[in-house]
Backbone and ligand atoms as CSV (ligand in chain L), in Angstrom:
chain,resi,resn,atom,element,x,y,z
A,1,UNK,N,N,0.804,-1.227,-0.002
A,1,UNK,CA,C,0.052,-0.011,0.056
A,1,UNK,C,C,0.859,1.210,0.044
A,2,UNK,N,N,0.313,2.365,-0.381
A,2,UNK,CA,C,1.001,3.636,-0.300
A,2,UNK,C,C,-0.156,4.652,-0.088
A,3,UNK,N,N,0.378,5.887,0.333
A,3,UNK,CA,C,-0.580,6.937,0.726
A,3,UNK,C,C,-0.241,8.223,-0.109
A,4,UNK,N,N,-1.291,8.868,-0.564
A,4,UNK,CA,C,-1.209,10.150,-1.302
A,4,UNK,C,C,-1.786,11.163,-0.403
A,5,UNK,N,N,-1.214,12.394,-0.287
A,5,UNK,CA,C,-1.866,13.459,0.339
A,5,UNK,C,C,-2.154,14.520,-0.745
A,6,UNK,N,N,-3.487,14.625,-0.931
A,6,UNK,CA,C,-3.961,15.476,-1.998
A,6,UNK,C,C,-3.914,16.917,-1.685
A,7,UNK,N,N,-4.078,17.815,-2.609
A,7,UNK,CA,C,-3.913,19.214,-2.508
A,7,UNK,C,C,-4.779,19.855,-1.370
A,8,UNK,N,N,-5.927,19.311,-1.296
A,8,UNK,CA,C,-6.779,19.846,-0.195
A,8,UNK,C,C,-6.510,19.112,1.158
A,9,UNK,N,N,-5.504,18.333,1.289
A,9,UNK,CA,C,-5.080,17.619,2.497
A,9,UNK,C,C,-5.722,16.347,2.739
A,10,UNK,N,N,-6.645,15.832,1.758
A,10,UNK,CA,C,-7.217,14.551,1.916
A,10,UNK,C,C,-6.085,13.493,1.823
A,11,UNK,N,N,-6.167,12.597,2.817
A,11,UNK,CA,C,-5.156,11.477,2.786
A,11,UNK,C,C,-5.807,10.350,2.262
A,12,UNK,N,N,-5.183,9.685,1.144
A,12,UNK,CA,C,-5.586,8.471,0.598
A,12,UNK,C,C,-4.767,7.332,0.556
A,13,UNK,N,N,-5.096,6.274,1.276
A,13,UNK,CA,C,-4.357,5.015,1.222
A,13,UNK,C,C,-4.862,4.154,0.080
A,14,UNK,N,N,-3.920,3.681,-0.710
A,14,UNK,CA,C,-4.457,2.960,-1.898
A,14,UNK,C,C,-3.422,1.682,-2.090
A,15,UNK,N,N,-4.090,0.647,-2.744
A,15,UNK,CA,C,-3.178,-0.542,-3.107
A,15,UNK,C,C,-2.039,-0.044,-4.047
A,16,UNK,N,N,-0.794,-0.588,-3.831
A,16,UNK,CA,C,0.343,-0.142,-4.669
A,16,UNK,C,C,1.134,-1.352,-5.110
A,17,UNK,N,N,0.723,-2.034,-6.206
A,17,UNK,CA,C,1.330,-3.187,-6.599
A,17,UNK,C,C,2.842,-2.963,-6.978
A,18,UNK,N,N,3.621,-3.932,-6.533
A,18,UNK,CA,C,5.074,-3.898,-6.710
A,18,UNK,C,C,5.382,-3.821,-8.342
A,19,UNK,N,N,6.245,-2.929,-8.601
A,19,UNK,CA,C,6.590,-2.842,-10.057
A,19,UNK,C,C,5.858,-1.721,-10.878
A,20,UNK,N,N,4.812,-1.066,-10.136
A,20,UNK,CA,C,4.224,0.013,-10.755
A,20,UNK,C,C,4.873,1.299,-10.228
A,21,UNK,N,N,4.816,2.351,-11.070
A,21,UNK,CA,C,5.355,3.518,-10.610
A,21,UNK,C,C,4.326,4.381,-9.737
A,22,UNK,N,N,4.754,5.320,-8.951
A,22,UNK,CA,C,3.813,6.136,-8.235
A,22,UNK,C,C,2.855,6.805,-9.230
A,23,UNK,N,N,3.372,7.352,-10.380
A,23,UNK,CA,C,2.551,8.010,-11.293
A,23,UNK,C,C,1.398,6.988,-11.791
A,24,UNK,N,N,1.790,5.767,-12.118
A,24,UNK,CA,C,0.738,4.801,-12.637
A,24,UNK,C,C,-0.199,4.485,-11.561
A,25,UNK,N,N,0.180,4.375,-10.317
A,25,UNK,CA,C,-0.675,4.074,-9.246
A,25,UNK,C,C,-1.670,5.207,-8.974
A,26,UNK,N,N,-1.227,6.499,-9.132
A,26,UNK,CA,C,-2.079,7.607,-8.945
A,26,UNK,C,C,-3.202,7.625,-10.022
A,27,UNK,N,N,-2.811,7.223,-11.199
A,27,UNK,CA,C,-3.836,7.081,-12.344
A,27,UNK,C,C,-4.833,6.136,-12.019
A,28,UNK,N,N,-4.464,4.989,-11.496
A,28,UNK,CA,C,-5.399,3.913,-11.175
A,28,UNK,C,C,-6.461,4.267,-10.222
A,29,UNK,N,N,-6.074,5.132,-9.377
A,29,UNK,CA,C,-6.994,5.596,-8.293
A,29,UNK,C,C,-7.541,6.969,-8.456
A,30,UNK,N,N,-7.373,7.555,-9.550
A,30,UNK,CA,C,-7.906,8.926,-9.860
A,30,UNK,C,C,-7.284,9.974,-8.973
A,31,UNK,N,N,-6.037,9.834,-8.532
A,31,UNK,CA,C,-5.375,10.891,-7.785
A,31,UNK,C,C,-4.796,11.896,-8.899
A,32,UNK,N,N,-4.944,13.158,-8.476
A,32,UNK,CA,C,-4.599,14.156,-9.594
A,32,UNK,C,C,-3.160,14.425,-9.861
A,33,UNK,N,N,-2.551,13.438,-10.510
A,33,UNK,CA,C,-1.137,13.633,-10.903
A,33,UNK,C,C,-1.151,13.374,-12.490
A,34,UNK,N,N,-0.599,14.339,-13.171
A,34,UNK,CA,C,-0.815,14.280,-14.630
A,34,UNK,C,C,-0.029,13.276,-15.299
A,35,UNK,N,N,1.390,13.400,-15.268
A,35,UNK,CA,C,2.212,12.373,-15.922
A,35,UNK,C,C,2.129,12.532,-17.445
A,36,UNK,N,N,2.214,13.736,-17.914
A,36,UNK,CA,C,1.944,14.069,-19.258
A,36,UNK,C,C,2.747,13.315,-20.339
A,37,UNK,N,N,3.955,12.999,-19.959
A,37,UNK,CA,C,4.918,12.307,-20.965
A,37,UNK,C,C,4.848,10.850,-20.808
A,38,UNK,N,N,3.988,10.342,-19.944
A,38,UNK,CA,C,3.902,8.916,-19.837
A,38,UNK,C,C,5.141,8.196,-19.158
A,39,UNK,N,N,5.934,9.004,-18.451
A,39,UNK,CA,C,6.935,8.409,-17.573
A,39,UNK,C,C,8.249,8.382,-18.247
A,40,UNK,N,N,8.596,9.186,-19.275
A,40,UNK,CA,C,9.811,9.206,-19.907
A,40,UNK,C,C,10.649,10.361,-19.557
A,41,UNK,N,N,10.477,10.978,-18.346
A,41,UNK,CA,C,11.287,12.113,-17.957
A,41,UNK,C,C,11.348,13.247,-18.843
A,42,UNK,N,N,10.148,13.634,-19.477
A,42,UNK,CA,C,10.182,14.717,-20.329
A,42,UNK,C,C,9.113,15.726,-19.931
A,43,UNK,N,N,8.723,15.615,-18.779
A,43,UNK,CA,C,7.793,16.621,-18.181
A,43,UNK,C,C,7.980,16.662,-16.622
A,44,UNK,N,N,7.376,17.490,-15.999
A,44,UNK,CA,C,7.541,17.429,-14.529
A,44,UNK,C,C,6.170,17.389,-13.837
A,45,UNK,N,N,5.138,16.900,-14.610
A,45,UNK,CA,C,3.857,16.938,-14.134
A,45,UNK,C,C,3.546,15.783,-13.198
A,46,UNK,N,N,4.444,14.949,-12.987
A,46,UNK,CA,C,4.265,13.835,-12.044
A,46,UNK,C,C,4.934,14.055,-10.825
A,47,UNK,N,N,5.417,15.322,-10.552
A,47,UNK,CA,C,6.137,15.805,-9.329
A,47,UNK,C,C,5.338,15.443,-8.069
A,48,UNK,N,N,5.974,14.798,-7.131
A,48,UNK,CA,C,5.535,14.577,-5.795
A,48,UNK,C,C,6.546,14.894,-4.676
A,49,UNK,N,N,6.012,15.240,-3.563
A,49,UNK,CA,C,6.937,15.455,-2.400
A,49,UNK,C,C,6.879,14.187,-1.523
A,50,UNK,N,N,8.046,13.593,-1.350
A,50,UNK,CA,C,8.082,12.326,-0.682
A,50,UNK,C,C,8.331,12.512,0.877
A,51,UNK,N,N,7.564,11.890,1.723
A,51,UNK,CA,C,7.735,11.888,3.124
A,51,UNK,C,C,9.171,11.656,3.450
A,52,UNK,N,N,9.864,12.531,4.299
A,52,UNK,CA,C,11.294,12.403,4.603
A,52,UNK,C,C,11.694,10.951,5.130
A,53,UNK,N,N,10.715,10.256,5.750
A,53,UNK,CA,C,11.144,8.899,6.243
A,53,UNK,C,C,11.289,7.948,5.137
A,54,UNK,N,N,10.768,8.377,3.994
A,54,UNK,CA,C,10.886,7.405,2.781
A,54,UNK,C,C,11.910,7.841,1.753
A,55,UNK,N,N,12.258,9.136,1.801
A,55,UNK,CA,C,12.988,9.700,0.670
A,55,UNK,C,C,14.403,8.971,0.542
A,56,UNK,N,N,14.888,8.644,1.735
A,56,UNK,CA,C,16.178,7.982,1.698
A,56,UNK,C,C,16.184,6.548,1.209
A,57,UNK,N,N,14.979,5.928,1.117
A,57,UNK,CA,C,14.909,4.581,0.627
A,57,UNK,C,C,14.780,4.496,-0.875
A,58,UNK,N,N,14.613,5.694,-1.534
A,58,UNK,CA,C,14.360,5.644,-2.946
A,58,UNK,C,C,15.692,5.542,-3.757
A,59,UNK,N,N,15.615,5.115,-4.939
A,59,UNK,CA,C,16.767,5.097,-5.733
A,59,UNK,C,C,17.331,6.641,-5.983
A,60,UNK,N,N,18.597,6.654,-6.286
A,60,UNK,CA,C,19.154,8.002,-6.513
A,60,UNK,C,C,18.509,8.671,-7.778
A,61,UNK,N,N,18.487,10.005,-7.684
A,61,UNK,CA,C,17.877,10.734,-8.863
A,61,UNK,C,C,18.905,10.715,-9.906
A,62,UNK,N,N,18.340,10.445,-11.199
A,62,UNK,CA,C,19.179,10.581,-12.407
A,62,UNK,C,C,19.233,12.110,-12.715
A,63,UNK,N,N,20.242,12.454,-13.460
A,63,UNK,CA,C,20.457,13.853,-13.839
A,63,UNK,C,C,19.286,14.416,-14.511
A,64,UNK,N,N,18.645,13.631,-15.369
A,64,UNK,CA,C,17.456,14.011,-16.174
A,64,UNK,C,C,16.375,14.442,-15.193
A,65,UNK,N,N,16.276,13.583,-14.037
A,65,UNK,CA,C,15.206,13.871,-13.116
A,65,UNK,C,C,15.397,15.258,-12.386
A,66,UNK,N,N,16.654,15.515,-12.012
A,66,UNK,CA,C,17.059,16.713,-11.440
A,66,UNK,C,C,16.678,17.801,-12.339
A,67,UNK,N,N,16.963,17.744,-13.535
A,67,UNK,CA,C,16.771,18.842,-14.536
A,67,UNK,C,C,15.249,19.074,-14.653
A,68,UNK,N,N,14.464,18.011,-14.699
A,68,UNK,CA,C,12.984,18.192,-14.752
A,68,UNK,C,C,12.422,18.926,-13.575
A,69,UNK,N,N,13.014,18.437,-12.382
A,69,UNK,CA,C,12.451,19.025,-11.116
A,69,UNK,C,C,12.797,20.520,-11.037
A,70,UNK,N,N,13.801,20.903,-11.643
A,70,UNK,CA,C,14.201,22.376,-11.630
A,70,UNK,C,C,12.997,23.081,-12.355
A,71,UNK,N,N,12.220,22.523,-13.103
A,71,UNK,CA,C,11.092,23.169,-13.850
A,71,UNK,C,C,9.791,23.119,-13.102
A,72,UNK,N,N,9.763,22.292,-12.057
A,72,UNK,CA,C,8.510,22.075,-11.317
A,72,UNK,C,C,8.207,23.162,-10.418
A,73,UNK,N,N,6.933,23.191,-10.018
A,73,UNK,CA,C,6.499,24.268,-8.964
A,73,UNK,C,C,6.493,23.597,-7.580
A,74,UNK,N,N,6.649,24.433,-6.484
A,74,UNK,CA,C,6.350,23.919,-5.122
A,74,UNK,C,C,7.372,22.821,-4.887
A,75,UNK,N,N,8.702,22.938,-5.356
A,75,UNK,CA,C,9.675,21.861,-5.138
A,75,UNK,C,C,10.181,21.946,-3.742
A,76,UNK,N,N,10.262,20.808,-3.213
A,76,UNK,CA,C,10.848,20.766,-1.706
A,76,UNK,C,C,12.095,19.811,-1.851
A,77,UNK,N,N,12.795,19.778,-0.623
A,77,UNK,CA,C,13.960,18.923,-0.624
A,77,UNK,C,C,13.784,17.515,-0.999
A,78,UNK,N,N,12.624,16.947,-0.728
A,78,UNK,CA,C,12.363,15.510,-0.906
A,78,UNK,C,C,11.504,15.359,-2.253
A,79,UNK,N,N,11.461,16.379,-3.109
A,79,UNK,CA,C,10.613,16.227,-4.295
A,79,UNK,C,C,11.189,15.215,-5.177
A,80,UNK,N,N,10.399,14.443,-5.883
A,80,UNK,CA,C,10.853,13.436,-6.889
A,80,UNK,C,C,9.836,13.406,-7.981
A,81,UNK,N,N,10.166,12.748,-9.079
A,81,UNK,CA,C,9.198,12.578,-10.184
A,81,UNK,C,C,8.509,11.257,-9.932
A,82,UNK,N,N,7.108,11.305,-9.924
A,82,UNK,CA,C,6.462,10.090,-9.513
A,82,UNK,C,C,6.587,8.872,-10.542
A,83,UNK,N,N,6.980,9.192,-11.711
A,83,UNK,CA,C,7.179,8.145,-12.654
A,83,UNK,C,C,8.455,7.372,-12.443
A,84,UNK,N,N,9.295,7.946,-11.693
A,84,UNK,CA,C,10.643,7.429,-11.381
A,84,UNK,C,C,10.693,6.519,-10.026
A,85,UNK,N,N,9.587,6.618,-9.331
A,85,UNK,CA,C,9.528,5.821,-8.131
A,85,UNK,C,C,8.831,4.589,-8.351
A,86,UNK,N,N,9.490,3.389,-8.356
A,86,UNK,CA,C,8.800,2.155,-8.600
A,86,UNK,C,C,8.545,1.468,-7.318
A,87,UNK,N,N,7.355,1.045,-7.100
A,87,UNK,CA,C,6.928,0.272,-5.908
A,87,UNK,C,C,7.738,-0.950,-5.668
A,88,UNK,N,N,8.181,-1.175,-4.557
A,88,UNK,CA,C,8.892,-2.480,-4.188
A,88,UNK,C,C,8.421,-2.826,-2.759
A,89,UNK,N,N,8.814,-4.027,-2.361
A,89,UNK,CA,C,8.414,-4.373,-0.910
A,89,UNK,C,C,8.919,-3.367,0.128
A,90,UNK,N,N,10.171,-2.974,-0.137
A,90,UNK,CA,C,10.725,-2.083,0.833
A,90,UNK,C,C,9.873,-0.699,0.986
A,91,UNK,N,N,9.296,-0.352,-0.071
A,91,UNK,CA,C,8.532,0.875,-0.161
A,91,UNK,C,C,7.121,0.755,0.270
A,92,UNK,N,N,6.679,-0.462,0.886
A,92,UNK,CA,C,5.407,-0.649,1.336
A,92,UNK,C,C,5.117,0.466,2.396
A,93,UNK,N,N,4.074,1.190,2.338
A,93,UNK,CA,C,3.734,2.152,3.213
A,93,UNK,C,C,4.142,3.538,2.878
A,94,UNK,N,N,4.856,3.716,1.716
A,94,UNK,CA,C,5.346,5.019,1.106
A,94,UNK,C,C,4.237,6.029,1.315
A,95,UNK,N,N,4.627,7.275,1.665
A,95,UNK,CA,C,3.782,8.556,1.807
A,95,UNK,C,C,4.326,9.571,0.828
A,96,UNK,N,N,3.498,9.995,-0.086
A,96,UNK,CA,C,3.889,11.137,-0.854
A,96,UNK,C,C,2.777,12.174,-0.894
A,97,UNK,N,N,3.157,13.477,-1.063
A,97,UNK,CA,C,2.165,14.619,-1.200
A,97,UNK,C,C,2.225,15.149,-2.513
A,98,UNK,N,N,1.113,15.616,-2.979
A,98,UNK,CA,C,0.959,16.309,-4.292
A,98,UNK,C,C,1.557,17.722,-4.018
A,99,UNK,N,N,2.216,18.348,-5.074
A,99,UNK,CA,C,2.788,19.626,-4.955
A,99,UNK,C,C,1.647,20.622,-4.383
A,100,UNK,N,N,1.991,21.450,-3.475
A,100,UNK,CA,C,1.037,22.356,-2.918
A,100,UNK,C,C,0.161,21.809,-1.886
A,101,UNK,N,N,0.249,20.550,-1.633
A,101,UNK,CA,C,-0.529,20.002,-0.512
A,101,UNK,C,C,0.056,20.339,0.818
A,102,UNK,N,N,-0.728,20.416,1.912
A,102,UNK,CA,C,-0.082,20.664,3.247
A,102,UNK,C,C,0.698,19.364,3.524
A,103,UNK,N,N,1.887,19.679,4.174
A,103,UNK,CA,C,2.844,18.605,4.411
A,103,UNK,C,C,2.733,18.326,5.903
A,104,UNK,N,N,2.104,17.289,6.370
A,104,UNK,CA,C,1.847,16.946,7.733
A,104,UNK,C,C,3.204,16.880,8.537
A,105,UNK,N,N,4.270,16.464,7.913
A,105,UNK,CA,C,5.558,16.264,8.573
A,105,UNK,C,C,6.272,17.695,8.684
A,106,UNK,N,N,5.796,18.699,8.153
A,106,UNK,CA,C,6.375,20.042,8.276
A,106,UNK,C,C,5.863,20.790,9.422
A,107,UNK,N,N,4.722,20.363,9.933
A,107,UNK,CA,C,4.061,21.174,10.944
A,107,UNK,C,C,4.767,21.159,12.229
L,1,FES,FE1,FE,6.732,12.918,-17.351
L,1,FES,FE2,FE,7.176,11.714,-15.022
L,1,FES,S1,S,5.474,11.557,-16.305
L,1,FES,S2,S,8.471,13.095,-16.114
């Protein structure tokens, strides 16, 4: 499972099958992440802010991802592109917020 925090602060826990990206999972559940380029690192519309407890568990950012994040809005230290986060057993319980959503861990 994983959790999305939506822009209005709604917390949604959803099934997150291993091997799918956070962007694909959001689409399955109607969470408002665009993912305009379909996951090929050519847009920044799948930007999510990762809970700090989880950000260290993710794979390193590729340079292309850094470049795309430079173009995104509301970027935070733990921002990532949702299409580059692939669910695995270790990421079970992952929490991410949509850009602009209230971040419970910053309060
Ligand atoms: Fe375009 Fe992730 S969907 S960069």
